C-alpha positions as CSV (number, residue, x, y, z in Angstrom):
1,M,0.0,0.0,0.0
2,D,1.3,3.4,-0.9
3,L,0.1,6.9,-1.7
4,D,0.6,8.1,-5.3
5,F,1.3,11.7,-6.2
6,F,1.4,13.1,-9.8
7,F,3.7,16.1,-10.1
8,R,5.5,18.3,-12.6
9,A,9.2,17.3,-12.6
10,T,10.7,20.8,-12.0
11,P,13.9,21.4,-10.1
12,S,11.8,23.1,-7.4
13,N,9.4,20.2,-7.0
14,L,12.3,17.7,-6.9
15,R,13.9,19.7,-4.1
16,K,10.5,19.7,-2.3
17,I,10.3,15.9,-2.5
18,R,13.8,15.6,-1.0
19,R,12.7,18.0,1.8
20,I,9.6,15.9,2.5
21,A,11.9,12.8,2.7
22,D,14.2,14.6,5.2
23,D,11.2,15.8,7.3
24,L,9.8,12.2,7.4
25,D,13.2,10.6,8.0
26,G,12.8,8.8,4.7
27,V,14.8,8.2,1.6
28,V,14.0,8.8,-2.1
29,L,14.7,6.0,-4.5
30,R,14.3,5.8,-8.3
31,P,13.1,2.2,-8.8
32,Y,12.6,0.8,-12.2
33,C,8.9,1.0,-13.1
34,P,7.9,0.7,-16.8
35,A,4.5,2.4,-16.3
36,S,5.7,5.7,-15.0
37,A,8.6,8.0,-14.3
38,L,8.8,7.3,-10.6
39,L,10.5,8.6,-7.4
40,R,9.7,6.5,-4.3
41,L,9.9,7.9,-0.8
42,T,10.2,5.1,1.7
43,R,10.9,5.0,5.5
44,D,12.2,1.9,7.3
45,G,10.3,0.8,10.4
46,D,6.7,1.5,9.4
47,A,6.8,0.8,5.6
48,L,5.7,4.3,4.7
49,Q,5.8,4.6,1.0
50,F,4.9,7.6,-1.3
51,D,5.3,7.3,-5.0
52,F,5.9,10.6,-7.0
53,M,5.2,10.2,-10.7
54,S,6.0,12.8,-13.3
55,S,4.3,10.8,-16.0
56,I,1.5,8.3,-16.0
57,S,0.5,5.7,-18.6
58,G,-2.6,6.7,-20.5
59,V,-2.6,10.3,-19.3
60,R,-1.7,13.0,-21.7
61,S,-0.9,15.9,-19.4
62,Y,-0.6,16.9,-15.8
63,E,-2.8,19.9,-16.5
64,G,-5.6,17.7,-17.8
65,V,-5.5,15.5,-14.7
66,R,-5.4,18.5,-12.5
67,A,-8.4,20.1,-14.2
68,R,-10.5,17.0,-13.7
69,A,-9.4,16.4,-10.1
70,S,-11.5,17.0,-7.0
71,E,-10.3,19.1,-4.1
72,V,-10.3,17.3,-0.7
73,R,-9.4,18.9,2.7
74,F,-6.4,17.2,4.3
75,G,-5.4,18.6,7.7
76,K,-4.9,22.3,7.2
77,G,-4.4,22.0,3.4
78,V,-6.1,20.8,0.3
79,L,-5.2,17.9,-1.9
80,R,-6.3,17.4,-5.5
81,V,-7.5,13.8,-6.0
82,A,-7.5,12.5,-9.6
83,A,-10.8,11.6,-11.2
84,L,-11.5,7.9,-11.2
85,S,-11.8,8.0,-15.0
86,D,-8.1,9.1,-15.2
87,I,-7.0,6.4,-12.7
88,I,-9.0,3.7,-14.6
89,R,-7.5,4.8,-18.0
90,S,-4.0,4.7,-16.5
91,K,-4.5,1.2,-15.1
92,E,-6.0,-0.1,-18.3
93,V,-3.0,1.2,-20.3
94,A,-0.4,0.0,-17.8
95,N,-2.1,-3.4,-17.9
96,R,0.0,-4.8,-15.1
97,P,-1.5,-7.7,-13.0
98,K,-1.8,-5.4,-10.0
99,D,-3.7,-2.8,-12.1
100,R,-6.0,-5.4,-13.6
101,A,-6.8,-6.7,-10.2
102,V,-8.4,-3.4,-9.1
103,L,-10.0,-2.3,-12.3
104,E,-13.4,-3.9,-11.7
105,V,-13.7,-2.4,-8.2
106,L,-12.9,1.1,-9.6
107,K,-15.3,0.7,-12.5
108,R,-18.1,-0.5,-10.1
109,T,-17.4,2.5,-7.9
110,V,-17.9,4.8,-10.9
111,R,-21.2,3.0,-11.8
112,E,-22.5,3.2,-8.2
113,S,-21.5,6.8,-7.9
114,E,-23.3,7.7,-11.1
115,A,-26.4,5.8,-10.0
116,M,-26.5,7.6,-6.7
117,Y,-26.1,11.0,-8.5
118,E,-29.0,10.1,-10.9
119,A,-31.2,8.9,-8.0
120,K,-30.7,12.1,-6.0
121,P,-33.8,14.3,-6.0
122,K,-33.2,17.5,-8.0
123,R,-33.6,20.8,-6.0
124,R,-36.0,23.2,-7.7
125,R,-35.0,26.8,-8.1
126,R,-37.2,29.4,-6.6
């Protein structure tokens, strides 16, 4: 289990990732991963793992993912969470066993979410 972050690979952002690793007493690795350009922040002892990807299979641009993302409050800040459609597309294109293993759950989540939205009573304007 890990947390995945999509980022622009700028010198400033790379420095920020190194600072996060320092703050968390972790280390940044560059493991081989054919599906993405990946930096992995890990910490011994509690198996903390953050993956920072500057490209993702099946996704054309960071800007597009960002535009479709939802904002979620996290502590005192806000995180942008990728739309499930982008996550599904990425996993379909990557086509690794671990991606295929979760695809049906993600697709069912989208279907159930859409059904709940459609079943919700519409508020009338006054």
